DRENPA-3360 file (N, C-alpha, C; in nm, 2 decimals, always signed):
BEGIN
1 = MKTYKEFI = +2.83/+4.02/+7.27/+2.74/+3.93/+7.34/+2.81/+3.79/+7.35 ~ +2.81/+3.73/+7.47/+2.88/+3.61/+7.49/+2.79/+3.49/+7.44 ~ +2.86/+3.39/+7.40/+2.79/+3.26/+7.37/+2.76/+3.19/+7.50 ~ +2.67/+3.09/+7.48/+2.63/+3.01/+7.60/+2.75/+2.94/+7.67 ~ +2.84/+2.89/+7.58/+2.96/+2.82/+7.64/+3.05/+2.91/+7.71 ~ +3.07/+3.03/+7.66/+3.15/+3.13/+7.73/+3.09/+3.17/+7.86 ~ +2.96/+3.18/+7.86/+2.88/+3.22/+7.98/+2.90/+3.12/+8.09 ~ +2.88/+2.99/+8.05/+2.89/+2.88/+8.15/+3.03/+2.87/+8.20;
9 = TELNKFEK = +3.13/+2.88/+8.11/+3.27/+2.88/+8.16/+3.30/+2.99/+8.26 ~ +3.25/+3.11/+8.23/+3.27/+3.22/+8.33/+3.20/+3.19/+8.46 ~ +3.08/+3.13/+8.46/+3.01/+3.10/+8.58/+3.09/+2.99/+8.66 ~ +3.14/+2.89/+8.59/+3.22/+2.79/+8.66/+3.35/+2.85/+8.72 ~ +3.41/+2.94/+8.66/+3.53/+3.00/+8.71/+3.49/+3.08/+8.84 ~ +3.38/+3.15/+8.83/+3.34/+3.23/+8.94/+3.30/+3.14/+9.06 ~ +3.23/+3.03/+9.04/+3.20/+2.93/+9.14/+3.33/+2.88/+9.21 ~ +3.43/+2.85/+9.13/+3.55/+2.79/+9.18/+3.63/+2.90/+9.26;
17 = FLFKQGVK = +3.62/+3.02/+9.22/+3.68/+3.13/+9.30/+3.61/+3.15/+9.43 ~ +3.48/+3.15/+9.43/+3.40/+3.16/+9.56/+3.43/+3.04/+9.65 ~ +3.45/+2.92/+9.59/+3.48/+2.80/+9.67/+3.61/+2.82/+9.74 ~ +3.71/+2.87/+9.67/+3.85/+2.89/+9.73/+3.84/+2.99/+9.84 ~ +3.77/+3.10/+9.81/+3.76/+3.20/+9.91/+3.69/+3.15/+10.04 ~ +3.59/+3.07/+10.02/+3.51/+3.02/+10.13/+3.60/+2.92/+10.22 ~ +3.68/+2.84/+10.15/+3.77/+2.75/+10.22/+3.87/+2.83/+10.30 ~ +3.93/+2.93/+10.24/+4.02/+3.01/+10.31/+3.96/+3.08/+10.44;
25 = AIKAFNPR = +3.84/+3.12/+10.42/+3.77/+3.19/+10.54/+3.74/+3.09/+10.65 ~ +3.70/+2.97/+10.61/+3.67/+2.87/+10.71/+3.80/+2.82/+10.78 ~ +3.90/+2.81/+10.70/+4.03/+2.76/+10.75/+4.08/+2.87/+10.85 ~ +4.07/+3.00/+10.82/+4.11/+3.10/+10.91/+4.03/+3.10/+11.04 ~ +3.90/+3.07/+11.02/+3.81/+3.08/+11.14/+3.84/+2.96/+11.23 ~ +3.86/+2.84/+11.18/+3.89/+2.72/+11.26/+4.00/+2.65/+11.20 ~ +4.13/+2.68/+11.24/+4.24/+2.61/+11.18/+4.26/+2.46/+11.21 ~ +4.19/+2.41/+11.31/+4.20/+2.27/+11.34/+4.12/+2.18/+11.24;
33 = QSLKSIKK = +4.03/+2.23/+11.16/+3.96/+2.15/+11.07/+4.04/+2.11/+10.95 ~ +4.02/+1.99/+10.91/+4.10/+1.94/+10.79/+4.04/+2.00/+10.67 ~ +4.13/+2.02/+10.57/+4.09/+2.07/+10.44/+3.99/+1.98/+10.37 ~ +4.01/+1.85/+10.39/+3.93/+1.75/+10.32/+3.78/+1.76/+10.37 ~ +3.76/+1.78/+10.50/+3.63/+1.79/+10.56/+3.56/+1.92/+10.51 ~ +3.64/+2.02/+10.50/+3.58/+2.15/+10.45/+3.54/+2.14/+10.31 ~ +3.62/+2.08/+10.23/+3.59/+2.06/+10.08/+3.46/+1.97/+10.07 ~ +3.45/+1.87/+10.14/+3.34/+1.78/+10.13/+3.21/+1.85/+10.17;
41 = RTLGATKK = +3.21/+1.92/+10.28/+3.09/+1.99/+10.32/+3.05/+2.10/+10.22 ~ +3.15/+2.18/+10.17/+3.11/+2.29/+10.08/+3.07/+2.24/+9.94 ~ +3.13/+2.13/+9.89/+3.09/+2.07/+9.77/+2.94/+2.02/+9.78 ~ +2.91/+1.96/+9.89/+2.77/+1.91/+9.91/+2.67/+2.03/+9.91 ~ +2.71/+2.14/+9.98/+2.63/+2.26/+9.98/+2.61/+2.32/+9.84 ~ +2.72/+2.32/+9.77/+2.71/+2.38/+9.63/+2.62/+2.29/+9.54 ~ +2.63/+2.16/+9.55/+2.55/+2.08/+9.47/+2.40/+2.09/+9.51 ~ +2.38/+2.11/+9.64/+2.24/+2.13/+9.69/+2.18/+2.26/+9.63;
49 = LRSDADNP = +2.26/+2.37/+9.63/+2.22/+2.50/+9.58/+2.19/+2.49/+9.43 ~ +2.28/+2.42/+9.35/+2.26/+2.41/+9.21/+2.14/+2.33/+9.17 ~ +2.10/+2.24/+9.26/+1.98/+2.16/+9.23/+1.85/+2.22/+9.28 ~ +1.86/+2.33/+9.35/+1.74/+2.40/+9.41/+1.67/+2.48/+9.30 ~ +1.54/+2.45/+9.28/+1.47/+2.52/+9.17/+1.44/+2.66/+9.20 ~ +1.45/+2.71/+9.32/+1.43/+2.85/+9.36/+1.56/+2.93/+9.36 ~ +1.67/+2.87/+9.33/+1.80/+2.95/+9.33/+1.81/+3.04/+9.21 ~ +1.82/+3.17/+9.23/+1.82/+3.26/+9.12/+1.96/+3.27/+9.05;
57 = FCSPRREA = +2.06/+3.21/+9.11/+2.20/+3.23/+9.06/+2.25/+3.10/+8.98 ~ +2.16/+3.04/+8.90/+2.21/+2.94/+8.82/+2.17/+2.97/+8.67 ~ +2.23/+2.89/+8.58/+2.21/+2.92/+8.44/+2.07/+2.89/+8.40 ~ +2.02/+2.95/+8.29/+1.88/+2.93/+8.25/+1.86/+2.78/+8.22 ~ +1.96/+2.71/+8.16/+1.94/+2.57/+8.13/+1.93/+2.49/+8.26 ~ +2.01/+2.52/+8.36/+2.01/+2.44/+8.49/+1.87/+2.47/+8.56 ~ +1.83/+2.60/+8.55/+1.70/+2.64/+8.61/+1.59/+2.56/+8.55 ~ +1.59/+2.54/+8.41/+1.48/+2.46/+8.35/+1.49/+2.32/+8.39;
65 = ENLVKKYQ = +1.61/+2.26/+8.40/+1.62/+2.12/+8.45/+1.57/+2.10/+8.59 ~ +1.60/+2.20/+8.68/+1.55/+2.19/+8.81/+1.40/+2.20/+8.82 ~ +1.34/+2.29/+8.74/+1.19/+2.30/+8.73/+1.12/+2.18/+8.68 ~ +1.18/+2.11/+8.58/+1.13/+1.99/+8.53/+1.13/+1.88/+8.64 ~ +1.25/+1.87/+8.71/+1.26/+1.77/+8.82/+1.16/+1.80/+8.93 ~ +1.14/+1.93/+8.96/+1.05/+1.96/+9.07/+0.90/+1.92/+9.02 ~ +0.87/+1.95/+8.90/+0.74/+1.91/+8.85/+0.72/+1.76/+8.85 ~ +0.82/+1.69/+8.81/+0.81/+1.54/+8.80/+0.79/+1.48/+8.94;
73 = NTVPGQKG = +0.85/+1.55/+9.04/+0.85/+1.49/+9.18/+0.71/+1.53/+9.25 ~ +0.65/+1.64/+9.20/+0.53/+1.68/+9.27/+0.40/+1.64/+9.20 ~ +0.40/+1.62/+9.07/+0.27/+1.59/+9.00/+0.26/+1.44/+8.99 ~ +0.16/+1.38/+9.04/+0.15/+1.23/+9.04/+0.13/+1.18/+8.89 ~ +0.19/+1.06/+8.86/+0.17/+1.01/+8.73/+0.28/+1.05/+8.63 ~ +0.37/+1.13/+8.67/+0.48/+1.17/+8.59/+0.60/+1.09/+8.61 ~ +0.69/+1.09/+8.51/+0.81/+1.01/+8.52/+0.90/+1.07/+8.63 ~ +0.96/+0.98/+8.71/+1.05/+1.03/+8.82/+1.18/+1.09/+8.78;
81 = A = +1.25/+1.14/+8.88/+1.38/+1.21/+8.85/+1.48/+1.12/+8.78;
% end
């Protein structure tokens, strides 16, 4: 059984691998785009997905943080994000 730290490290490596594959695919699809613009858009999309409370592909800790943030933003009188 893996420890939490090993699990997170493995997830980060997998996300990095997917990012590189996505950049290659976009670059092959449209070679005129700059690598900087591709990276900027995909990093923004990745951050958006990680902050989504309904995303099933994030760690349990991150999921709990997202649910707390969602609760704080929707229930009046609670402390903000």
